[in-house]
C-alpha positions in Angstrom: -27.0 -30.0 18.4 -24.3 -31.0 20.9 -22.4 -27.8 20.0 -25.3 -25.4 20.6 -25.9 -23.6 24.0 -29.0 -21.4 24.5 -28.8 -19.2 27.5 -30.1 -16.0 29.0 -28.6 -13.5 31.5 -30.9 -12.6 34.4 -30.3 -10.2 37.3 -31.7 -7.4 39.4 -31.8 -3.9 37.9 -28.3 -2.3 37.6 -26.3 -5.5 38.4 -24.5 -5.3 35.0 -26.4 -7.5 32.6 -26.0 -5.4 29.5 -22.3 -4.7 30.2 -21.6 -8.4 30.6 -23.4 -9.1 27.3 -21.1 -6.5 25.7 -18.0 -8.3 27.0 -19.3 -11.7 25.7 -19.9 -10.1 22.3 -16.4 -8.6 22.2 -14.7 -11.8 23.4 -16.3 -13.8 20.5 -15.3 -11.2 17.9 -18.9 -10.8 16.5 -18.4 -7.0 16.2 -15.2 -5.3 15.2 -13.8 -2.6 17.5 -14.7 0.3 15.2 -18.4 -0.6 15.1 -18.7 -1.4 18.8 -20.5 0.8 21.3 -21.5 0.3 25.0 -24.8 -1.5 25.6 -24.8 -2.6 22.0 -28.0 -4.7 22.5 -29.9 -1.7 23.8 -31.2 -0.1 20.6 -33.6 2.7 21.9 -32.4 6.1 23.1 -34.5 5.7 26.2 -32.8 2.4 27.1 -29.4 4.1 26.8 -30.3 7.2 28.8 -32.0 5.3 31.6 -29.6 2.3 31.6 -32.5 -0.2 31.4 -33.4 -2.9 28.9 -37.0 -2.5 27.6 -36.9 -4.6 24.4 -35.0 -7.9 24.7 -32.5 -8.8 22.0 -31.0 -12.0 20.7 -27.5 -12.6 19.3 -25.6 -15.7 18.1 -22.0 -15.9 19.3 -19.5 -18.3 17.6 -17.0 -19.6 20.2 -14.0 -21.9 19.9 -13.6 -23.7 23.2 -10.4 -25.0 24.9 -11.2 -28.6 23.6 -10.8 -27.2 20.1 -14.4 -27.6 19.1 -16.5 -24.8 17.6 -19.7 -23.9 19.6 -22.7 -21.7 18.9 -23.8 -19.7 21.9 -27.3 -18.1 21.5 -27.7 -15.3 24.0 -31.3 -14.4 24.5 -31.3 -11.1 26.4 -34.2 -10.2 28.7 -35.7 -7.0 30.1 -35.0 -6.5 33.8 -38.0 -4.7 35.1 -41.0 -6.2 36.9 -43.4 -4.8 34.3 -42.0 -7.1 31.6 -42.0 -10.4 33.6 -44.0 -12.2 31.0 -41.5 -11.4 28.2 -38.8 -12.7 30.5 -40.6 -15.9 31.2 -41.0 -16.6 27.4 -37.3 -15.9 26.8 -36.4 -18.3 29.6 -38.7 -21.0 28.1 -36.5 -20.8 25.0 -33.3 -21.5 27.0 -31.6 -24.5 28.6 -29.6 -22.4 31.1 -29.1 -19.0 32.6 -26.3 -16.8 34.0 -27.6 -15.3 37.3 -25.7 -12.1 37.7 -25.2 -10.7 41.3 -23.5 -7.4 42.2 -20.4 -8.0 44.4 -21.2 -4.9 46.5 -25.0 -5.1 46.7 -25.5 -8.9 47.0 -28.8 -10.7 46.4 -31.8 -8.4 45.9 -35.6 -8.8 45.3 -35.5 -9.4 41.6 -32.5 -11.7 41.9 -34.7 -14.0 43.9 -37.8 -13.5 41.6 -35.7 -14.3 38.5 -34.2 -17.3 40.2 -37.6 -18.7 40.9 -38.6 -18.0 37.3 -35.5 -20.0 36.1 -36.3 -22.9 38.5 -39.9 -23.0 37.2 -38.5 -23.7 33.7 -36.1 -26.2 35.2 -33.0 -24.4 33.8 -29.3 -25.0 34.7 -28.1 -21.9 36.7 -24.5 -20.6 36.7 -24.1 -17.9 39.5 -21.9 -15.0 38.3 -20.5 -12.4 40.7 -20.0 -9.2 38.8 -18.2 -5.9 39.7 -15.4 -7.6 41.6 -13.2 -4.5 40.7 -15.2 -2.2 43.0 -13.5 -1.2 46.3 -16.7 -2.1 48.1 -16.9 -5.6 46.6 -17.4 -8.3 49.2 -17.0 -11.6 47.4 -17.0 -13.9 50.5 -20.3 -12.4 51.7 -22.0 -12.8 48.3 -20.7 -16.4 48.1 -22.4 -17.0 51.4 -25.6 -15.5 50.1 -25.5 -17.7 47.0 -25.1 -20.8 49.2 -27.7 -19.8 52.0 -30.3 -17.5 50.2 -30.3 -19.1 46.8 -29.4 -22.7 47.6 -26.9 -22.8 44.6 -23.5 -24.4 44.5 -20.8 -21.7 45.3 -18.1 -23.9 43.6 -19.8 -23.3 40.2 -19.7 -19.5 40.7 -17.7 -17.5 38.2 -16.3 -14.1 39.4 -16.1 -11.4 36.7 -15.7 -7.7 36.2 -17.9 -6.9 33.2 -16.4 -3.4 33.1 -12.8 -4.5 32.8 -13.4 -7.9 31.1 -11.8 -9.9 34.0 -13.1 -13.5 34.1 -15.0 -13.5 30.8 -12.9 -16.3 29.2 -13.6 -18.5 32.2 -17.3 -17.6 32.0 -17.4 -18.7 28.3 -15.8 -22.0 29.2 -18.3 -22.5 32.1 -21.2 -21.9 29.6 -19.9 -24.6 27.3 -19.1 -27.0 30.2 -22.0 -26.6 32.6 -25.0 -25.7 30.4 -26.7 -28.6 28.6 -27.2 -28.8 24.9 -30.8 -28.5 23.5 -32.9 -31.6 23.0 -35.2 -32.1 20.0 -35.8 -34.1 16.9 -35.0 -32.3 13.6 -37.2 -34.8 11.6 -40.4 -34.4 13.8 -43.2 -31.9 12.9 -42.1 -28.3 13.3 -42.7 -26.8 16.8 -41.2 -23.4 17.5 -41.8 -20.8 20.3 -42.2 -17.1 19.6 -40.4 -15.2 22.5 -40.4 -11.7 20.9 -41.0 -9.7 17.7 -40.2 -6.3 16.5 -41.4 -4.1 13.6 -39.3 -3.2 10.6 -40.9 -0.4 8.4 -39.6 -2.1 5.2 -40.1 -5.8 5.9 -43.0 -5.9 8.4 -42.9 -7.9 11.6 -39.7 -9.8 12.3 -40.5 -12.7 14.6 -37.8 -14.0 17.1 -38.3 -17.7 17.8 -36.6 -20.9 19.0 -37.1 -24.2 17.2 -37.8 -27.1 19.6 -38.6 -29.9 17.0 -38.5 -30.1 13.3 -36.9 -27.9 10.6 -38.0 -24.6 9.1 -37.0 -23.8 5.5 -37.3 -20.6 3.5 -40.5 -20.9 1.4 -42.4 -23.0 3.9 -46.0 -22.1 4.7 -46.3 -21.7 8.5 -49.2 -21.4 10.9 -49.5 -19.6 14.2 -51.5 -21.9 16.5 -53.1 -19.1 18.7 -54.8 -17.1 15.9 -54.6 -19.9 13.2 -53.2 -17.4 10.6 -50.9 -18.7 7.9 -47.9 -17.0 6.2 -45.3 -18.0 3.6 -41.7 -17.6 4.9 -39.8 -15.1 2.8 -36.6 -15.1 4.8 -35.2 -17.0 7.8 -31.8 -16.6 9.6 -30.2 -15.6 12.8 -29.0 -12.4 14.5 -25.4 -11.3 14.8 -26.3 -7.6 15.5 -27.4 -7.6 11.9 -29.7 -10.2 10.4 -27.8 -13.0 8.7 -30.1 -15.0 6.3 -29.9 -18.8 6.3 -31.8 -21.4 4.2 -33.1 -23.3 7.2 -33.2 -23.5 11.0 -33.6 -26.9 12.7 -34.2 -28.1 16.3 -32.3 -26.3 19.0 -31.5 -23.2 16.9 -32.7 -19.6 17.6 -33.4 -17.1 14.8 -35.9 -15.0 13.0 -38.5 -15.2 10.2 -39.9 -12.6 7.9 -43.2 -13.6 6.3 -45.0 -10.4 5.3 -46.8 -10.0 8.7 -48.3 -6.6 8.8 -48.5 -5.9 12.6 -46.8 -7.1 15.7 -50.1 -7.8 17.4 -50.6 -10.7 14.9 -47.6 -12.4 16.5 -48.3 -13.0 20.2 -45.3 -13.6 22.5 -45.5 -17.2 23.6 -47.4 -18.5 20.5 -46.3 -21.7 18.7 -45.2 -21.8 15.1 -45.8 -25.0 13.1 -46.1 -26.0 9.4 -49.5 -25.7 7.8 -49.1 -28.9 5.8 -47.9 -31.0 8.8 -48.8 -29.4 12.1 -47.6 -30.5 15.5 -50.0 -32.2 17.9 -50.3 -29.5 20.6 -48.9 -26.0 21.2 -46.1 -25.1 23.7 -47.5 -24.7 27.2 -47.6 -21.4 29.2 -49.1 -19.0 26.6 -51.1 -16.1 28.0 -52.1 -12.7 26.7 -50.3 -9.8 28.2 -52.9 -8.0 30.3 -52.7 -4.3 31.0 -52.9 -3.4 34.7 -52.5 0.4 34.7 -54.8 2.7 32.7 -54.5 6.4 31.8 -56.0 8.8 29.2 -53.7 10.5 26.8 -54.7 13.8 25.3 -52.8 16.2 22.9 -52.1 19.6 24.5 -53.3 21.3 21.3 -56.5 19.8 20.0 -55.3 20.2 16.4 -52.7 17.4 17.1 -55.4 14.7 17.6 -55.0 13.2 14.1 -51.2 13.1 14.6 -51.7 11.3 18.0 -54.0 8.8 16.2 -51.3 8.0 13.6 -48.5 7.9 16.3 -50.4 5.4 18.4 -51.1 3.2 15.4 -47.3 3.2 14.5 -46.3 2.6 18.2 -48.7 -0.3 18.4 -46.8 -2.0 15.6 -43.7 -1.9 17.8 -45.4 -2.6 21.2 -48.0 -5.4 21.1 -48.8 -5.0 24.8 -50.1 -1.4 24.5 -53.9 -1.2 24.3 -55.9 1.9 23.5 -59.4 3.1 22.6 -61.0 6.5 21.8 -61.9 8.7 24.8 -63.2 12.3 25.1 -63.3 14.9 27.9 -65.2 18.1 28.2 -62.1 19.8 29.5 -59.4 18.3 27.3 -61.3 17.4 24.1 -60.6 14.1 22.2 -57.9 11.6 23.3 -57.3 7.9 23.9 -57.7 5.6 27.0 -54.6 3.5 27.1 -53.7 0.3 29.0 -50.1 -0.4 30.2 -48.3 -3.3 31.8 -47.1 -1.0 34.6 -45.9 2.5 35.5 -42.5 2.1 33.7 -44.3 1.0 30.6 -46.5 4.1 30.8 -43.5 6.4 31.1 -41.7 4.7 28.2 -44.8 5.0 25.9 -45.3 8.6 26.8 -41.6 9.4 26.2 -41.6 7.5 22.9 -44.7 9.4 21.7 -43.2 12.7 22.6 -39.7 12.0 21.1 -40.4 9.8 18.1 -43.5 11.7 16.9 -42.8 15.2 18.3 -46.1 15.4 20.2 -47.0 17.4 23.4 -49.1 15.2 25.6 -51.1 15.3 28.7 -51.9 12.2 30.8 -54.7 11.8 33.4 -54.0 10.2 36.8 -53.1 6.5 36.4 -55.9 4.1 37.5 -56.3 0.4 37.8 -59.2 -1.9 36.9 -61.9 -2.1 39.6 -64.6 -4.7 39.7 -68.0 -3.3 40.5 -70.8 -5.7 41.6 -74.2 -4.1 40.8 -77.4 -4.6 42.8 -79.1 -6.5 39.9 -76.3 -9.1 39.9 -74.2 -7.8 37.0 -70.5 -7.2 37.3 -68.7 -4.2 35.6 -65.0 -3.7 35.1 -64.2 0.0 35.4 -60.8 1.6 34.8 -62.1 5.1 33.9 -63.7 7.4 36.5 -66.0 8.8 33.8 -67.7 5.3 33.5 -68.3 4.8 37.3 -72.0 4.0 37.7 -74.5 5.6 40.0 -73.5 4.7 43.7 -77.2 3.8 44.5 -77.0 0.9 42.0 -73.8 -0.5 43.4 -73.8 -3.5 45.8 -70.1 -3.8 46.4 -66.7 -3.1 44.7 -63.4 -4.9 44.5 -59.8 -3.8 43.7 -56.7 -5.7 42.5 -54.1 -6.6 45.2 -50.4 -7.5 44.8 -48.0 -9.5 46.9 -44.9 -7.5 47.3 -41.4 -8.8 48.3 -39.2 -6.1 49.7 -35.6 -6.8 50.5 -33.9 -4.2 52.8 -31.1 -3.9 55.4 -32.9 -4.5 58.8 -32.2 -1.0 60.0 -34.9 0.3 57.6 -37.5 -2.2 58.8 -39.5 0.5 60.7 -39.5 3.0 57.8 -40.7 0.3 55.2 -43.3 -1.0 57.6 -44.7 2.5 58.1 -44.7 3.2 54.3 -46.6 0.0 53.5 -49.1 0.4 56.4 -49.8 4.0 55.3 -50.6 2.5 51.8 -53.2 0.1 53.3 -50.8 -2.7 53.3 -51.0 -5.9 55.3 -47.8 -7.5 56.6 -47.7 -11.2 55.7 -44.4 -11.8 57.5 -40.6 -11.4 57.2 -37.5 -13.5 57.3 -33.8 -12.8 57.7 -31.8 -13.7 54.7 -28.5 -12.9 56.3 -27.4 -11.4 59.7 -28.6 -7.9 58.7 -30.7 -8.2 55.5 -34.3 -9.2 55.5 -37.1 -10.0 53.1 -40.5 -8.4 54.1 -43.7 -9.6 52.4 -46.7 -7.4 52.1 -50.2 -7.5 50.6 -50.9 -4.1 49.0 -53.6 -2.6 46.8 -52.2 -2.1 43.3 -53.8 1.4 43.2 -51.5 2.5 46.1 -48.4 1.1 44.4 -48.8 2.7 40.9 -48.8 6.2 42.2 -45.3 6.8 43.6 -44.6 3.9 45.9 -41.3 2.8 44.3 -39.8 6.4 44.6 -40.9 6.6 48.2 -39.4 3.1 49.0 -36.0 4.2 47.5 -36.1 7.4 49.6 -36.9 5.8 52.9 -34.3 3.0 52.4 -31.6 5.4 51.0 -31.6 3.4 47.7 -30.9 0.0 49.4 -34.5 -1.3 49.2 -35.4 -3.6 46.3 -38.9 -4.4 45.3 -40.7 -7.1 43.3 -44.4 -7.9 43.0 -46.9 -10.2 41.5 -50.7 -9.6 41.1 -52.7 -12.0 43.4 -56.3 -11.1 42.6 -59.3 -9.0 43.7 -60.4 -8.1 47.2 -63.4 -6.1 48.5 -62.8 -2.4 48.9 -65.0 0.7 49.7 -64.5 2.8 46.6 -65.7 6.4 46.0 -65.5 8.7 43.0 -64.0 12.1 43.8 -65.0 14.9 41.5 -63.2 18.2 41.2 -65.5 21.2 40.7 -64.2 24.5 39.5 -66.6 27.4 39.8 -69.4 24.8 40.2 -68.5 22.9 37.0 -67.3 19.3 37.1 -63.9 18.8 35.3 -64.1 15.2 34.2 -60.4 14.9 33.4 -59.6 15.5 37.1 -62.1 12.9 38.5 -60.5 9.9 40.3 -61.6 6.6 41.9 -60.1 6.3 45.4 -60.5 4.3 48.6 -62.9 6.0 51.0 -60.2 6.5 53.6 -58.0 8.4 51.2 -60.7 10.5 49.6 -60.4 13.6 51.7 -56.6 13.7 51.5 -56.6 13.3 47.7 -59.3 15.9 47.2 -57.5 18.4 49.4 -54.2 17.7 47.6 -55.9 18.3 44.2 -57.5 21.6 45.5 -54.2 22.8 46.9 -52.4 22.2 43.6 -55.1 23.8 41.5 -55.1 26.9 43.7 -51.4 27.4 43.0 -51.8 26.8 39.2 -55.1 28.5 38.2 -54.6 32.3 37.5 -56.7 34.8 39.4 -59.7 36.4 37.8 -61.9 39.4 38.4 -64.2 37.2 40.4 -63.7 34.6 43.2 -63.1 31.0 42.0 -64.2 28.1 44.2 -62.3 24.9 43.8 -64.1 22.0 45.4 -63.6 18.3 45.9 -66.9 16.4 46.1 -68.2 12.8 46.5 -71.6 12.9 44.8 -73.3 16.0 46.3 -71.1 16.2 49.4 -68.3 18.7 49.3 -65.2 17.3 51.2 -62.6 19.9 50.3 -62.5 23.5 49.2 -60.1 26.2 48.3 -60.9 29.7 47.0 -58.9 31.8 44.6 -59.6 35.4 45.7 -60.6 37.9 43.0 -58.6 40.9 41.8 -60.1 43.9 43.7 -60.5 47.3 42.3 -61.0 50.0 44.9 -64.2 51.7 43.7 -64.5 53.8 46.8 -61.2 55.6 46.3 -62.9 58.6 44.8 -65.3 59.0 47.9 -63.4 61.0 50.5 -65.7 62.3 53.3 -69.4 62.5 52.9 -72.0 59.9 54.0 -71.3 56.1 54.4 -74.3 55.3 52.1 -72.4 56.7 49.1 -69.6 54.2 49.6 -72.1 51.4 50.2 -73.9 52.2 47.0 -70.7 51.9 45.0 -69.8 48.6 46.7 -73.3 47.1 46.0 -72.9 48.1 42.4 -69.5 46.4 42.2 -70.9 43.3 43.9 -73.7 43.0 41.3 -71.1 43.3 38.5 -68.9 40.6 40.0 -72.0 38.3 40.4 -72.9 38.8 36.7 -69.3 38.2 35.7 -69.1 35.0 37.7 -72.3 33.7 35.9 -70.9 34.3 32.4 -67.2 34.1 33.3 -65.2 31.0 32.1 -62.2 29.7 34.1 -59.4 28.6 31.8 -57.5 25.7 33.4 -53.8 25.8 32.3 -52.2 22.5 31.1 -49.7 22.7 34.0 -52.6 22.3 36.5 -53.5 18.8 35.2 -49.8 17.7 35.6 -49.6 19.4 39.1 -52.5 17.2 40.4 -50.5 14.1 39.5 -47.4 15.1 41.5 -47.3 14.3 45.2 -46.0 16.5 47.9 -42.5 15.8 49.3 -43.9 15.3 52.8 
């Protein structure tokens, strides 16, 4: 166990985590040059295109140190986005140390701090790593100062590297062996292992990634998951070196995988404890919680014939993504679909993109919503995430919505722009502090519903890309909610209904009416597009009718002849409006979700 080092790489988005992992893999000769490709641990197409890590990976690196001893370095890679914080926390619980990567030109950002606090909560040894020292804009002295002042870490332990060019990687490997502690644990105690991830293999079932803390796990053992008390017989165990390498047993301190004929990923909960059925450990590992969805949206197939395909696609995707939740839903305008819960807006985008690519589906999503808590007059409490389930307003006593605490780090010249953005979104300024002479951290309390829409894009725009953002959900607060319905030709379109704060209702209704006016084609009769709260109309747009000039043949003569023809036309239009049906194109539903540039 003295020769094992379990560590993770944590950083803000785009600070070079995956590139640094590539260099460590190359330096330890795990993959030959012919099979190597950039971002080798990112296995999905979406991860490669967007340059983000969505599914964390693990790899075992053999390393011969300068003291001549052979070491085993287990790199437990983590996703970088705020949506996947829980996965990151479980991966960190499986480590003894972390490499905290900081961009030499950008310096310390919001998620650098958030990840540092996560590592400190787990009492991990931290090695600061300054990356991208090859950039012309790199300012190593300034970043060293930030490591000392903002992070409170020892600048003397800092390793400077260029992950792109491979500079400083040998020194980093030595620092991992020297500074990070070996794992502790008793190989002869009852088995206690932590699940930090799992993925689905179509041929072998669920492959569970875990770290052994005490005891030894052998092939053929019968194991038990402590959260759902299910038992399985281990068919194969081993470790990852890009491919799976089988091994007869894994003991305390080691990281690896098990295959045990588990049918779905949802049976293996991230953070659950594995023990032996015959000799269980006394208590599970602390910190387990179920991943709770925070953003909800309904997914419908564009062609109603694709509904069975969407059902199969969601079942298959659920095998890969345990945090996705869905239930059947239907809409008068869009037919049958599913109401889905996501960890955040990035998670929603990834699921939509995977369904469209991997299963070749054309999909339509309704406006994302959050879970509201509705307190009824009779003392009951309802949780509502779908506008269609919103109760009669006369029966409601009060309503509450989820709030977040947002930490925004920006250069101080953007303070006014960020302040305006947050206050426009009903934010409450909790204070700010200067991290360095010209960079500050601003803390706001914001309603989650205002953040999921397009907050991150707007923040990047007003700060010219320099603003960084991290958040945590704090709880529910009272709010005055209303349900805005969109009526087309007097008929309610349930797929366009939305739950919004009273102050924003008129703006959102007008915005929806404007967008629909541009998208819905003209008919032979006038079409009224209205936004309403209950029976009160708060916004209206009218699409004018095509007009045929029926008086063209009347030249000269009495005015009553023209009036007679116009009255006849008016009656015809009225009858047409009564029986006419307005087809809403698919693009109209998408247009309502898009915000204006202003």
